[in-house]
N, C-alpha and C positions, 0 to 999 in steps of 0.2 A: 310847435315852433320854438316855444320857450325851452323845451327839453333839448332840442337841437342846438340852441345857443349855448347850453351848458355842456353838451357832449363834445362839440367840436374843439374847444380849447383843451379838453382832457385828451382827446384823440391826438391832437397835435403834440402835446407834451409827451404822451406815451410813445408816439412814433419817433420823435426826435431822441427820446431817451433810449429807445431800442437801437438806434444807430450808434449811440455811445456804447451800449453793451457790446455791439459788434466790434467796435474799436478796441475795447479792452480784451475781448476774446481772441482777436487776431494778433495782438502784440505778443512778443516773446520776452523771455527773461532778459533783463538788462535794458529793455526799452524804457521802462517806467522812469528810471533815474538817469537816463542817458544825458539829458540836457541839464538836470539838476547838478550832475557831477562835473559839469563844465561851466564855470562861472561866466566866462566870456560869452559863450553861446546863450546862456540864460539872460544875461544883461541885454544882448542884442535882440533876443526874442521879446523880452518885455518892452523894449523901446519900440520895436516894429509893430507888435500886436496890440499893446495896451496903452501906448502913449501917443505915438505919431498919429493914428487915426483920429483920436479925440482932439488933439491940438489942431489938426487940419480941419476937422469939422467945425471947431470954434471959429477958426479964421474964415472959412468959406461962408458960414451963415452970417458972419458979420459983413460980408461983401455983397452977397446975393439977397435981394429983397423977398425972401420966401415967407410964407405965412407962419404964424405961431405954431400951428399943428405940425407943419413940415419941419420946423426947427426941432420940435420935441421928438418927432420920429427919427430924424437924423441923429440926434444926440443919443437917443436910446440905443440905436444900432451901433453907434460909435463905441459905446462903453460895453457892448455885449459881444465878447469874443467867443472863440472855440466852437464854430458850427461843426456838427458831427460828420459832414461829408468831407472835411478837409483831408484827413489822412489818406483816404482812397485816391482822391484827386492828386495829392502830392506824389504818390508813387507811380501814377500814370505818366507823370512828367519828370521822371528821373530822380525823384526823391529817394533817399535811403530809408529803409524800414526803421532802423534804430533812431535816426534823427526825426523822421516824420511822427512816429508814435511817441518818442520822448518829448518832442515839442508840444504835441497835443496834450499829453499827460501833464506836463509842467504848466501850461497855460490854463488847463482845466482846474488844477489844484489852486493856482494863484488867483483865478477869477473870483474865488470866494472873498478875496481881499480887494482886488482891483475894482470890481464892479461897485460894491458899496462905497469905496473911497471916492471914485469918480462921481457917483451919485451925489454924495455930500458936497464935493467941490463945485459941481455944476449948479446945485441948488443955491449955494451962496453966490456963485458968480452971476447968475441971472436973477437973483432975488426972487426965485420962484417959490410957489407954495406946494411944490411937489413933495411927496413923502418918500424918502429913501432911507428908512432906518436900516442899519446894517443887518439886523436879524432877519428882516423881511426879504431884503435883497439876497442875502447869503442863503436863505432857505430855498429861494427859487433856483439859484445856481446849484445848490447842494442836491436838490431833488432832481433837477433836469440834467446835471452833468456828473457830479461827483459820485452819487449812489449808483447810477447805471455803469459808470466806469469801474467802480469797485466790483460790481456784480460780474461784469465781463472779465476782469482780471482774476476773480475768484475761480470762475469756471475755466478760463484759459490757462491758468498757471497751476492749479492744484486739483480741482474736483474732476475735470474731464478735459484736459488740454487738447488731445487729438480731436475729440468730437467737437469741442468748442471752435477750433480753427477751421474744421470742415463746415461747421454750421454758420460761421460768420458771414460768408457771401449770401447764404440763404436769408439770414436775418436782415441783411442790408436790403435785399429785394423786397422782403415783406414790409420793412420799415418805410422804404421809399413809396410803396403803393399806399401805405397808410398816410404818409405825408401829403401825397397828392389828394387823397380822399379828404383830408382835413383842410387843405388849402383851398380847394374848389369852393366850398360854401363861404369861407372867409372872404375870398376875392369877390364872389358874387354879392356878398353883403355890403362890401365897401366900394363896389364898382363906381357909383356916381362920384364918390369922394376921390377915388383913384384917378378917374378921367379928368376931374377938376384940377388935379395937380399938374397936368400937362400944359405947357405953354407959358408958365409964369416964372421960368428960370429954375424950377425945382430939379428937373432932369439934368440940366447942365451942372448945377451945384453938386448933385449926387455923383455924377460922372467924374468931376474934378476930385472929389474925396476918394473915390475908388482908385483913380489913376495914381494919385499921390501916395495912397496906402500901398499899392502894388510896387511903386518905385522905391518907397522906403524899405519894404521887405526885401526887394531884389538887391538893393545896395548893401544891406546889412547881412545878407545871407552867406557871405564868405566866398571863397575862390571857386567852389564847385557849382556848376550851373544848376544841377538838380537841387542843391541846398538853397540856392537863391530862389528858385521857383517855389520850393517848399515854404520858405518864410514869406514870400510874396503872397501866396494863396492864403496863408494863415492871417496875414495882416489885412487883406482886402475883404475876406469873407467873414460875415458876422453871424451871430446866433439869433434868428428871428424869434425863437421860443422865449428866450430871456427878455428880449425887447418888448414883445407883446405881453408877457407876464407883468413886466414893470408898468406898462401902459395901463393894464387892467387894475393893478394895485393902486394906481392914482386916478382911477375912474376916467381914463382918457377916452375921447370920443372916437368915432369912426375915422375921422380925418387923420388921426395919429397912426392908427392901424394901417390905413391906406399908405401913408408915407413909409412905414416900415416895409410893407410889401413891395412898394415901388423901388425902395432902396435895394432890395434883393434882386429885382429884375434888372435894374440899371447896372449893378455890380456884375451880374452874370454876363451881360452884353459887353461891358468894358473889358472883361477878362478874356474874351474870345480872341482878339488880335494877339494878346500876350501869350496865350496858350499856343496859338499857331506858330508864333515866333520861337517859343521854347522848343516845340517839336522839331522845327527846322534846324535849330542850333544843336539839339541833341543828336539828330540824325547825322549832322556834319562832324560832330566831335566824337561820336561813338560812346560806348558805355563808360560811366564814371566809376572810379575805384570805390570799392565798398569798405565800410568801417573806417572812413577817414576821420 
C-alpha cells in the first residue's frame, strides 16, 4: 500500500508530462513563438490565463463560506495553468494551430515565473504558513511542463519531425490511459473527503470561478470565434499535476487534494454548455480564416 502511494503521484506526473511531449511533437515551426511575437496577444493571454482566474478565486472564496482546505485547493488550481489537454481541445472547437500551440508554449514558459510569483503573493495575502519558494515551485513546473515540451519540440522539429507528428496522437491515447489509471486510486483515496465537499457551497463557488474564467478568456480572445474559444479553454482549465505537487510540497491533507479533483470535475461540467454553444456558432459561421 505504501509503495502504491508513492507510485501513483509519479504515474500522474509522468502521464501528464507525456501529454506535454505530444503537444511539442505535434506543433510546427513558427508555433513556438507565435504568441511571443505578438505583444498584444501575449498581454491578453497572460491576463486571461494567469491573472483573472486568480483574482476571481480570491473574490469568490471571500464571499463563499468554504472550508480552509477548499480555499487552499481552489487557490492552488487557480495559480496552476497550462493543462496538457488544452491544445487538442482548442483545435476541436475552431482554434488555429499556430495560436493554440503558440498560446500553450507561451503560457508554459511563463508559468515558471507566474506560479512562484502568485504563490508568494498569496502566502502574504492570507498570512499563511505555506511554503512557496520559487526554486521548489519552478522545479515542479519545469519538470512537469517545460522539460517535456522541450523533448516534444526536439523530436518534432529536428530529430524525427514526421515520425513525431504521426506518433503524437498515439502518445496522447497512451497518456490519457495512464492519467485515468493514476486518477482512479487518487479519487478512491480521497472519496470521503470529496463527498464531504458537496453541499457546503463549494461546488457553486468553483462553478462561479470556472464561468468567470471562461468569460474572461472569451472576451479577450479577439474577433475570431475559434480564438475566443481557444483562450477561454486555456483560462478555465488548470493543471492538476502542478496543484497536487504544490499541495504535497506543503504536506497538504486529503481534503486539499479532494478540492483539487472536485475543481477539475466542476470545470469540465461548466464547460459543456459553452462547448455546445461554440459548436453551434461555428457550424453557423463556417470555417474561420487561417493565419489571422
